[in-house]
C-alpha positions as CSV (number, residue, x, y, z in Angstrom):
1,M,-19.8,-21.4,-8.8
2,A,-17.2,-24.0,-9.5
3,P,-17.7,-27.4,-7.9
4,K,-15.8,-27.9,-4.7
5,G,-12.1,-28.7,-5.4
6,E,-12.3,-27.1,-8.9
7,G,-11.2,-23.6,-9.9
8,I,-8.6,-23.4,-7.2
9,V,-5.3,-21.8,-8.1
10,E,-2.3,-20.6,-6.1
11,W,-1.5,-16.9,-5.8
12,T,1.3,-17.0,-8.4
13,D,2.8,-13.8,-9.8
14,E,0.1,-13.1,-12.4
15,P,-3.0,-13.3,-10.2
16,E,-1.1,-11.5,-7.4
17,C,-0.1,-8.7,-9.8
18,A,-3.7,-8.5,-11.0
19,F,-5.1,-8.2,-7.5
20,I,-2.6,-5.5,-6.5
21,D,-3.3,-3.6,-9.7
22,I,-7.1,-3.7,-9.0
23,M,-6.6,-2.6,-5.4
24,V,-4.4,0.4,-6.5
25,D,-7.2,1.3,-9.0
26,K,-9.8,1.1,-6.2
27,F,-7.5,3.2,-3.9
28,Q,-7.2,5.9,-6.5
29,R,-11.0,6.1,-6.7
30,T,-11.8,5.9,-2.9
31,H,-8.6,7.4,-1.4
32,T,-8.6,4.6,1.2
33,S,-7.8,1.0,1.6
34,A,-10.4,0.5,4.4
35,W,-13.0,-0.8,2.0
36,K,-16.5,-1.8,2.6
37,G,-18.3,-4.9,1.4
38,K,-19.4,-3.4,-1.9
39,D,-15.8,-2.5,-2.7
40,W,-14.6,-6.0,-2.1
41,E,-17.4,-7.4,-4.3
42,W,-16.4,-5.0,-7.1
43,M,-12.8,-6.2,-6.9
44,N,-13.8,-9.8,-6.8
45,T,-15.9,-9.3,-10.0
46,E,-12.9,-7.6,-11.7
47,L,-10.6,-10.6,-10.9
48,E,-13.1,-13.2,-11.8
49,E,-13.7,-11.5,-15.2
50,K,-10.0,-11.8,-15.9
51,F,-9.9,-15.4,-14.9
52,P,-13.0,-17.2,-16.3
53,G,-13.9,-20.5,-14.7
54,V,-12.4,-19.6,-11.3
55,T,-14.4,-18.7,-8.2
56,L,-12.8,-16.4,-5.7
57,G,-15.0,-14.6,-3.2
58,T,-14.5,-11.6,-1.0
59,D,-13.2,-13.6,1.9
60,K,-10.3,-14.9,-0.2
61,L,-9.4,-11.4,-1.3
62,K,-9.5,-10.1,2.2
63,T,-7.2,-12.9,3.4
64,K,-4.8,-12.2,0.5
65,S,-4.8,-8.4,1.3
66,R,-4.0,-9.2,4.9
67,R,-1.1,-11.3,3.9
68,L,0.2,-8.5,1.6
69,K,-0.2,-6.0,4.5
70,I,1.9,-8.2,6.8
71,Q,4.5,-8.7,4.1
72,Y,4.7,-4.9,3.7
73,C,5.0,-4.4,7.5
74,Q,7.8,-7.0,7.7
75,F,9.7,-5.7,4.8
76,T,9.4,-2.1,6.0
77,E,10.7,-3.1,9.4
78,L,13.7,-4.9,7.7
79,I,14.8,-2.1,5.5
80,Q,14.5,0.5,8.2
81,H,16.7,-1.5,10.6
82,T,20.1,0.0,11.3
83,G,22.8,-1.7,9.1
84,V,20.3,-2.8,6.4
85,G,20.5,-1.5,2.8
86,W,18.0,-1.8,0.0
87,D,18.6,-1.2,-3.7
88,E,15.2,-0.2,-5.1
89,Q,16.3,-0.8,-8.7
90,T,17.6,-4.4,-8.2
91,N,15.2,-5.1,-5.3
92,I,18.1,-6.6,-3.3
93,V,18.4,-6.3,0.5
94,K,21.9,-6.1,1.9
95,A,22.7,-6.9,5.5
96,S,25.3,-8.7,7.6
97,P,24.7,-12.4,8.4
98,E,24.2,-11.5,12.0
99,I,21.3,-9.2,11.1
100,W,19.7,-11.8,8.9
101,D,20.0,-14.3,11.7
102,K,18.2,-12.0,14.1
103,F,15.3,-11.4,11.8
104,I,15.0,-15.0,10.7
105,K,15.1,-16.3,14.2
106,R,12.3,-14.0,15.0
107,H,10.2,-15.1,12.1
108,N,10.9,-17.5,9.2
109,N,9.1,-15.2,6.7
110,F,12.2,-13.0,6.5
111,K,14.0,-15.7,4.5
112,A,12.0,-14.8,1.4
113,F,13.2,-11.2,1.6
114,R,16.8,-12.3,1.6
115,S,16.5,-13.9,-1.8
116,K,13.6,-12.1,-3.4
117,G,13.1,-8.7,-1.7
118,C,9.6,-7.4,-1.9
119,K,8.4,-7.2,-5.5
120,H,5.5,-4.8,-5.1
121,Y,6.8,-2.6,-2.3
122,E,5.9,0.7,-3.9
123,A,2.3,-0.3,-4.6
124,L,1.9,-1.9,-1.1
125,H,3.4,1.3,0.4
126,L,0.6,3.3,-1.3
127,L,-2.1,0.9,0.0
128,Y,-1.0,0.3,3.5
129,R,1.3,3.1,4.7
130,S,-1.4,5.0,6.6
131,A,-2.3,1.9,8.6
132,T,1.3,0.7,9.3
133,A,3.6,3.7,9.3
134,T,4.2,6.2,12.0
135,G,6.1,9.0,10.3
136,G,9.5,7.7,9.3
137,L,9.5,4.9,11.9
138,R,8.6,1.3,11.5
139,I,6.2,-0.8,13.6
140,S,5.9,-4.4,14.5
141,S,5.5,-6.5,11.5
142,I,3.9,-9.4,13.3
143,D,1.3,-7.7,15.5
144,T,-1.4,-5.5,14.1
145,P,-0.4,-1.9,14.8
146,K,-2.5,-0.2,17.4
147,S,-0.6,3.0,18.4
148,P,2.5,5.1,17.5
149,R,5.8,3.9,18.9
150,S,9.2,5.3,18.9
151,Y,12.1,3.7,17.0
152,A,14.0,3.0,20.2
153,R,10.9,1.3,21.7
154,M,10.5,-0.9,18.6
155,E,14.2,-1.7,18.6
156,E,14.0,-2.8,22.2
157,Q,11.0,-5.0,21.4
158,F,12.7,-6.5,18.4
159,L,15.9,-7.4,20.3
160,A,13.8,-8.8,23.1
161,G,12.0,-11.1,20.6
162,R,8.6,-10.1,21.9
163,N,5.9,-12.7,21.3
164,S,3.1,-12.0,18.9
165,R,0.4,-12.3,21.6
166,G,-0.6,-15.8,20.6
167,K,-1.3,-15.1,17.0
168,E,-0.4,-17.7,14.6
169,P,2.3,-16.6,12.2
170,I,1.4,-16.3,8.6
171,D,3.8,-17.9,6.1
172,L,4.4,-15.6,3.2
173,Q,6.5,-18.1,1.2
174,E,5.1,-18.7,-2.3
175,G,3.5,-22.1,-2.6
176,S,3.4,-22.7,1.2
177,G,-0.2,-22.5,2.3
178,D,-0.9,-19.3,0.3
179,S,-3.2,-21.2,-2.1
180,D,-6.7,-19.8,-2.1
181,D,-9.7,-20.7,-4.2
182,P,-10.1,-18.9,-7.4
183,A,-7.4,-16.6,-8.6
184,R,-6.7,-15.5,-12.0
185,E,-3.9,-14.9,-14.3
186,F,-3.2,-11.3,-15.2
187,D,-1.0,-10.1,-18.1
188,D,-0.3,-6.6,-16.9
189,P,1.6,-6.7,-13.6
190,V,1.6,-3.7,-11.3
191,V,4.8,-1.8,-10.8
192,T,7.3,-3.7,-8.7
193,G,10.3,-2.6,-6.7
194,S,12.6,-3.5,-9.5
195,R,10.7,-3.2,-12.8
196,R,9.1,-0.6,-15.0
197,R,10.9,2.2,-13.3
198,I,11.7,5.4,-15.1
199,R,14.8,7.0,-13.7
200,K,15.0,10.1,-15.9
201,R,14.0,12.9,-13.6
202,G,14.2,16.2,-15.5
203,S,13.8,19.5,-13.6
204,N,10.6,20.1,-15.6
205,M,8.9,16.9,-14.2
206,N,10.0,17.8,-10.7
207,S,8.6,21.2,-11.1
208,Q,5.3,19.9,-12.3
209,L,5.1,17.4,-9.4
210,Q,5.9,20.2,-7.0
211,D,3.2,22.4,-8.6
212,L,0.8,19.6,-8.1
213,I,1.6,19.2,-4.4
214,E,1.3,23.0,-4.0
215,L,-2.1,22.9,-5.6
216,Y,-3.2,20.4,-3.0
217,R,-1.7,22.3,-0.1
218,E,-3.5,25.5,-1.2
219,S,-6.7,23.5,-1.3
220,M,-6.2,22.2,2.2
221,T,-5.3,25.7,3.5
222,K,-8.6,27.0,2.1
223,K,-10.4,24.1,3.7
224,D,-8.9,24.7,7.1
225,K,-9.8,28.4,6.9
226,A,-13.4,27.5,5.9
227,K,-13.7,25.2,8.9
228,K,-12.4,27.8,11.3
229,S,-14.8,30.4,10.0
230,T,-17.8,28.0,10.0
231,P,-20.5,29.1,12.6
232,P,-22.4,26.7,14.8
233,E,-24.6,24.2,13.0
234,S,-27.8,26.1,13.7
235,K,-26.3,29.3,12.1
236,K,-24.4,27.7,9.2
237,S,-25.4,29.3,5.9
238,K,-25.3,27.9,2.4
239,S,-22.6,30.4,1.6
240,V,-20.3,28.9,4.2
241,T,-20.9,25.3,3.4
242,S,-20.3,26.0,-0.2
243,L,-16.7,27.0,0.6
244,E,-15.7,23.4,1.2
245,K,-16.9,22.0,-2.1
246,P,-14.2,23.5,-4.4
247,E,-11.5,21.8,-2.3
248,K,-12.8,18.4,-3.2
249,H,-12.9,19.5,-6.8
250,N,-9.3,20.8,-6.6
251,I,-8.2,17.4,-5.2
252,E,-9.8,15.6,-8.0
253,E,-8.2,18.0,-10.5
254,A,-4.8,17.4,-8.9
255,I,-5.3,13.6,-9.3
256,D,-6.3,14.1,-12.9
257,V,-3.2,16.1,-13.6
258,L,-1.0,13.5,-11.8
259,N,-2.6,10.7,-14.0
260,E,-1.7,12.7,-17.1
261,M,1.9,12.9,-15.9
262,R,2.0,9.1,-15.2
263,G,3.9,8.3,-18.4
264,T,6.5,10.9,-18.0
265,I,7.5,10.5,-14.4
266,S,8.8,7.5,-12.4
267,M,6.3,5.3,-10.6
268,N,8.0,6.3,-7.3
269,E,7.3,9.9,-8.0
270,Y,3.8,9.0,-9.1
271,F,3.0,7.1,-5.9
272,T,4.7,9.8,-3.8
273,G,2.6,12.5,-5.4
274,L,-0.6,10.5,-5.0
275,S,0.1,9.7,-1.4
276,R,0.7,13.4,-0.6
277,I,-2.5,14.4,-2.3
278,T,-4.7,11.8,-0.6
279,E,-3.0,11.4,2.8
280,D,-5.3,13.9,4.6
281,E,-8.4,12.5,3.0
282,R,-7.9,9.0,4.4
């Protein structure tokens, strides 16, 4: 391990992109972002291999992941607010001065979105949507979500400026307390909200993506039928339990097909397809 005070770097663009890229890779393997200790150790090893001489540790990665999750929650709340527009290609958020004032008065972190948007929103959406989204509605970006809430309820809470239950706010501004021990520089950034986006959407690609989703739906339908026809545990036969195995295989096949299409479809379509395939498995 590096001596105390050495090997400490800020979470600049390169290590942040690297970490998100590694988390996306782990998500594709595990179909969840609720990782266990061994998963965090693997990700820590991957990062430290990319940045020799720097010591990170799983606690640092968990803290960074929590910051990114809060950033995703806050940005989602912002762009779903009535009167707010977001250009995915330019990553620019458009809103009236009055709306910006409301958000910034509630929490200073929204200032960063006004000038920078959210660079990795698509990847963060893939990682955290199941924990933070309730259908098409947003949730509180400051408090950890605990139960589904209606849009009207959230709007009422927002306008009332509800306190965050004593939790200390986390500053998401770059260079302002977001400096953790070891981090590394990565050369291959993950897809951001404004870069590396392929906008050509031919009918052929849409058809392939739809076929992929239909393959998954068919798999889940068979799985549901198998569950309904499964007898009590004491009477369950090998022939019945074997019905569930092909579904897992079909899901893996669907992911393989989607990965083969990765270079010919937009990242938005890729992440959407992956989310649809894995959402019931999480």
